[in-house]
C-alpha positions in Angstrom: 0.1 0.2 0.3 2.9 2.6 0.9 4.2 2.2 -2.6 1.0 2.8 -4.2 0.5 5.6 -1.6 3.7 7.2 -3.4 2.8 6.7 -6.5 0.2 8.3 -6.9 1.5 11.3 -4.8 4.7 11.7 -7.4 1.9 12.0 -10.2 1.0 15.9 -9.0 -2.9 15.2 -9.6 -3.6 15.0 -6.5 -4.0 18.2 -4.0 -2.6 18.7 -0.7 -6.0 18.6 1.2 -9.0 17.2 -1.6 -12.2 18.1 -1.5 -13.4 16.1 0.1 -15.0 16.6 3.3 -13.3 15.2 6.4 -10.6 12.6 4.4 -7.3 12.7 4.8 -4.8 12.6 2.3 -3.8 9.2 3.0 -7.2 8.1 3.0 -8.5 9.8 0.2 -6.2 7.9 -2.6 -6.2 4.2 0.0 -9.3 4.8 -1.0 -9.0 5.8 -4.6 -6.2 2.4 -4.7 -9.4 0.6 -3.6 -12.1 1.2 -5.6 -9.6 0.9 -8.7 -8.1 -2.2 -7.4 -12.4 -3.3 -6.8 -13.0 -2.6 -10.1 -10.4 -4.2 -12.0 -8.5 -1.5 -13.0 -4.4 -1.3 -13.6 -2.4 1.0 -10.3 -2.3 3.8 -12.7 -5.8 4.0 -13.0 -6.4 5.5 -9.2 -4.5 8.5 -10.3 -7.4 8.5 -12.6 -10.1 8.2 -9.9 -8.3 10.8 -7.5 -8.5 13.3 -9.8 -12.5 12.5 -11.2 -12.6 12.7 -7.8 -11.1 15.8 -7.1 -12.6 17.9 -9.8 -15.1 20.6 -9.8 -17.3 19.4 -12.3 -20.0 17.0 -10.7 -22.1 15.2 -12.7 -25.6 15.5 -11.8 -27.7 13.1 -10.5 -31.7 13.0 -10.7 -33.0 9.9 -8.4 -36.5 8.6 -9.0 -38.4 6.5 -7.1 -41.8 4.1 -7.9 -42.6 0.6 -6.2 -40.2 -0.2 -4.0 -39.5 0.3 -0.2 -37.4 2.6 -0.1 -34.4 0.0 1.1 -31.4 1.2 -2.1 -31.8 4.5 -0.7 -31.7 3.6 3.5 -28.7 1.6 2.7 -27.3 4.4 0.8 -27.1 6.6 3.5 -25.6 4.1 6.0 -22.1 4.2 3.4 -19.0 5.2 5.7 -16.1 5.5 2.7 -17.8 8.4 1.6 -20.5 8.9 3.8 -23.6 9.5 1.7 -23.2 14.0 2.6 -19.2 14.1 0.9 -21.2 11.7 -2.2 -24.3 14.5 -2.7 -22.0 17.6 -2.0 -18.5 16.6 -3.0 -19.1 13.8 -5.9 -22.2 14.6 -7.0 -24.9 17.1 -7.5 -28.1 15.2 -6.4 -30.9 17.5 -8.3 -34.0 15.4 -7.3 -34.4 12.5 -4.8 -37.9 12.8 -2.5 -36.8 11.0 0.1 -33.2 12.9 0.4 -34.0 16.4 -0.9 -35.9 19.5 1.5 -38.3 20.9 -1.5 -41.4 19.0 -1.2 -44.5 19.0 -4.0 -44.4 22.1 -6.7 -40.9 23.5 -5.3 -39.2 19.5 -5.6 -41.3 19.0 -9.4 -39.5 22.3 -10.6 -36.6 21.4 -9.4 -37.0 18.5 -11.3 -37.4 19.7 -14.2 -35.4 22.6 -14.1 -31.9 20.3 -14.1 -33.9 18.0 -16.8 -33.7 20.4 -19.0 -30.0 22.4 -18.1 -28.4 19.4 -18.3 -30.3 17.3 -21.2 -27.7 14.5 -22.5 -25.0 14.9 -19.6 -27.7 13.7 -16.1 -27.5 10.3 -14.6 -30.6 8.7 -14.0 -31.2 6.9 -11.0 -34.5 4.5 -10.7 -35.2 3.2 -7.3 -38.4 0.9 -7.4 -40.5 -1.1 -10.2 -42.8 0.7 -13.3 -46.6 -0.9 -13.1 -47.9 -1.2 -16.6 -51.3 -2.6 -16.2 -54.2 -0.2 -16.5 -52.1 2.3 -18.1 -49.8 2.3 -14.6 -52.7 4.2 -12.1 -50.9 1.7 -9.2 -47.7 4.6 -9.0 -48.2 8.4 -9.4 -46.0 11.3 -8.6 -47.5 14.6 -8.3 -50.2 14.1 -10.4 -48.4 11.3 -12.7 -48.0 8.0 -13.0 -43.9 6.3 -13.0 -44.6 5.2 -16.3 -45.0 8.5 -18.1 -42.2 10.5 -15.8 -39.7 7.5 -16.8 -41.1 8.1 -20.5 -40.1 12.0 -20.1 -37.0 11.5 -18.0 -34.8 8.5 -19.0 -34.8 9.7 -23.0 -33.1 12.6 -21.8 -29.9 11.3 -19.5 -26.8 10.2 -20.2 -27.0 6.8 -18.9 -29.8 5.4 -16.7 -28.7 3.4 -12.9 -31.4 0.8 -11.8 -30.6 0.4 -8.6 -32.2 -2.8 -6.7 -34.3 -6.0 -8.0 -37.5 -3.8 -8.2 -36.1 -1.5 -10.7 -33.8 -4.7 -12.4 -36.0 -7.0 -13.0 -39.1 -6.0 -11.1 -38.8 -6.9 -7.8 -41.1 -9.0 -4.9 -43.8 -6.4 -6.7 -44.2 -8.8 -9.6 -43.6 -11.8 -7.8 -46.9 -14.2 -9.2 -49.9 -12.6 -10.3 -47.9 -9.4 -10.4 -51.0 -7.3 -9.6 -49.9 -4.1 -11.0 -48.2 -5.2 -13.5 -44.8 -4.3 -12.2 -41.8 -4.7 -14.4 -37.8 -3.3 -14.4 -36.7 -0.4 -15.9 -35.1 -2.2 -19.2 -38.3 -3.5 -19.6 -39.5 0.0 -21.0 -36.5 2.3 -21.9 -34.4 1.1 -25.0 -32.7 3.2 -26.9 -30.5 4.3 -23.6 -27.8 2.0 -21.8 -29.3 1.1 -18.7 -27.2 -0.5 -15.6 -28.7 -3.0 -13.2 -27.6 -2.8 -9.8 -29.9 -5.9 -8.3 -30.3 -6.4 -4.3 -32.9 -5.8 -2.1 -31.2 -3.9 -0.9 -28.8 -3.3 -3.6 -25.2 -2.6 -2.2 -24.3 0.9 -2.0 -21.1 0.2 -2.7 -21.6 -1.4 -6.1 -23.8 2.7 -6.7 -20.6 4.0 -5.9 -17.9 2.3 -7.5 -20.4 2.2 -10.7 -20.6 5.9 -10.9 -17.1 6.6 -9.9 -16.2 4.2 -12.9 -18.4 6.6 -15.4 -16.5 9.6 -14.1 -12.8 8.0 -14.4 -13.9 6.8 -17.9 -16.1 8.8 -18.9 -17.6 5.2 -20.3 -19.8 2.7 -18.4 -18.6 -0.8 -17.3 -18.5 -3.8 -18.9 -21.7 -5.0 -17.8 -23.0 -9.0 -18.3 -26.2 -10.2 -20.8 -28.5 -9.1 -17.7 -26.8 -6.0 -17.4 -25.2 -5.9 -14.3 -22.0 -4.6 -13.8 -19.0 -7.4 -14.2 -17.3 -6.5 -11.7 -19.8 -6.8 -8.8 -22.1 -9.0 -10.6 -19.4 -11.6 -12.5 -19.5 -14.2 -9.8 -21.6 -17.2 -8.2 -21.9 -15.9 -4.3 -21.3 -19.4 -3.6 -17.5 -19.2 -5.2 -17.0 -17.1 -2.7 -18.6 -18.0 0.5 -17.0 -18.5 3.4 -18.7 -22.4 3.8 -17.9 -23.0 0.3 -15.2 -25.4 1.9 -18.2 -26.9 3.8 -20.1 -27.5 0.9 -17.4 -28.9 -0.7 -16.4 -31.5 2.5 -20.0 -32.5 2.0 -21.0 -30.9 5.3 -24.5 -29.1 6.0 -27.1 -28.1 8.4 -30.3 -30.1 7.9 -32.4 -27.6 10.1 -31.8 -24.3 11.6 -30.5 -25.0 14.6 -29.1 -27.7 14.6 -25.3 -29.2 15.7 -24.7 -28.7 11.5 -26.0 -24.6 12.0 -24.7 -24.0 15.2 -21.3 -24.9 13.9 -21.4 -22.8 10.7 -22.1 -25.3 8.2 -23.3 -24.8 4.1 -26.7 -24.0 3.8 -27.6 -25.6 1.1 -30.0 -27.6 2.1 -31.8 -25.1 4.1 -32.8 -23.1 0.5 -29.8 -20.9 -0.1 -29.6 -19.5 -3.3 -25.6 -19.2 -3.5 -25.0 -21.1 -5.8 -27.0 -19.2 -8.6 -27.2 -16.4 -8.0 -24.5 -13.9 -8.9 -23.1 -11.0 -6.2 -20.6 -9.9 -4.4 -22.0 -9.9 -0.9 -19.4 -11.9 0.9 -17.0 -10.5 0.2 -18.6 -6.6 -0.2 -20.4 -7.4 2.5 -23.5 -4.8 4.8 -23.8 -2.2 7.2 -19.8 -1.7 7.6 -20.1 -3.5 10.8 -17.7 -5.8 10.3 -17.4 -9.5 9.3 -20.7 -12.3 9.2 -22.2 -8.8 7.9 -24.7 -10.6 5.3 -27.2 -12.8 5.5 -25.1 -16.4 5.3 -22.5 -15.2 7.7 -25.3 -14.7 9.9 -27.1 -17.6 9.6 -29.3 -17.7 6.9 -29.7 -19.1 3.8 -29.0 -16.9 0.5 -32.4 -15.9 -0.7 -31.4 -15.1 -4.6 -32.5 -11.4 -4.7 -30.0 -10.4 -7.4 -30.5 -13.1 -9.7 -33.4 -12.4 -11.7 -36.1 -15.5 -11.6 -34.9 -16.9 -8.5 -35.1 -14.4 -5.7 -39.1 -13.6 -5.3 -39.9 -16.1 -7.3 -38.3 -19.4 -6.2 -40.1 -20.9 -2.6 -37.5 -19.4 0.0 -36.4 -22.9 1.1 -36.7 -24.6 -2.1 -32.7 -26.3 -3.0 -30.3 -24.1 -5.8 -29.7 -25.4 -9.2 -25.8 -26.1 -8.7 -23.4 -25.0 -11.6 -19.6 -25.8 -9.8 -19.6 -28.5 -7.5 -15.9 -29.2 -8.0 -14.2 -27.0 -6.0 -11.4 -25.0 -7.8 -8.1 -26.7 -7.5 -6.7 -24.4 -5.4 -9.7 -23.6 -2.9 -8.5 -23.7 1.5 -9.8 -26.1 3.5 -12.1 -25.1 6.5 -9.5 -26.5 8.4 -6.4 -25.3 7.2 -4.2 -23.6 10.0 -3.9 -19.7 9.8 -0.9 -17.7 8.8 1.1 -21.0 8.5 3.7 -20.8 4.9 3.9 -22.9 2.2 5.0 -25.8 3.4 5.9 -29.2 1.4 2.8 -30.6 2.8 0.6 -27.7 1.6 3.3 -28.6 -2.0 1.8 -32.2 -1.9 -1.7 -31.4 -2.0 -1.3 -28.5 -4.1 0.0 -31.1 -6.4 -3.3 -33.8 -5.9 -5.5 -31.3 -6.2 -7.2 -32.4 -9.5 -7.8 -35.9 -7.6 -9.0 -34.3 -4.5 -11.4 -32.1 -6.7 -13.1 -35.5 -8.8 -13.0 -36.9 -4.8 -14.7 -34.1 -3.1 -17.2 -33.8 -6.0 -18.1 -36.5 -5.5 -18.2 -36.4 -2.0 -20.5 -33.2 -2.6 -23.3 -35.4 -4.5 -23.3 -38.2 -2.5 -24.2 -35.5 0.4 -26.3 -33.8 -1.7 -28.5 -37.2 -2.0 -29.2 -37.6 1.2 -31.8 -36.0 1.5 -35.5 -36.1 0.6 -36.2 -32.8 -1.5 -34.1 -33.1 -5.1 -32.1 -29.7 -6.4 -34.6 -28.7 -9.2 -33.1 -29.5 -12.6 -33.2 -25.5 -13.9 -30.7 -24.4 -17.0 -27.4 -22.1 -15.7 -28.7 -18.6 -15.3 -26.9 -17.1 -18.5 -23.9 -14.2 -17.4 
């Protein structure tokens, strides 16, 4: 880290006192470096991120709320690096947000229309919540207008659109059967503008912050998967990074809540964990900035699959997931591995036998999975 900080300092682009209130120069450079790494960018891009963050030009952001619980905004309010006030006052210009703005009524609507007119083609549109289509969209109205008409009015004038949360990404809980309001996600309506989906219930605030910083730095959108999600955040299955994955590979499963396996932190697959078919960075990103294990599986509850269309809010909570990666990676750590030990001769022997061990582990998993009345569904792998 010291080498990275020295490198950035020598570039001459980062001011001695970055205009990010309450953040030291060193912490600021750390933030830029970690952000670059999380986005999969090379070391040199940390300097570009620093310049983008300290630029006096702040991109205007318009935040629309439709059918949702405001959970994504609440999650953003609990972010600490940067805090929401630093985000709003230093990084972006939040011109309209029904939850966070001081104005109300006609004053708020005037701010919306003014920002859209003055920043046409330049502002980032963030949409939180699904859009009802049934009965001409009468089930969600703001200022006498339906959510559908507001989106159709504002979206064509945006530079890019971010659908934050599962509701805005693909309809979320409102679109569950029988979907009485005809709820859909943003990309089901907007076809002529790029839409970035950041699903989650709630979505991680840092996935939003990273997406905004990527756009500010490179003046383009991050690489997306087939479902419109940034690959840096949704490129891997929850199952791949889960701290309980070694138990899965060893065939150790909790069979019911409160049993010995559950108390010992064994795999939650048999309890309905959707991690094997859900793409998200929850195990590494965590939530709430309160330390380790701050995500559902870490607290002892199966992954719900909220970031995966067709899984969250659609599959029964405790229905077992389709498993796409039953065989562990060759170098996956053993659950009982000693902490802090070096690369010993014994470890080298383990690596040398990795292929055989992987096959044996796969057979253990297969056998353990069959020791249950409920067989995992034979659905096809979710497209990524």
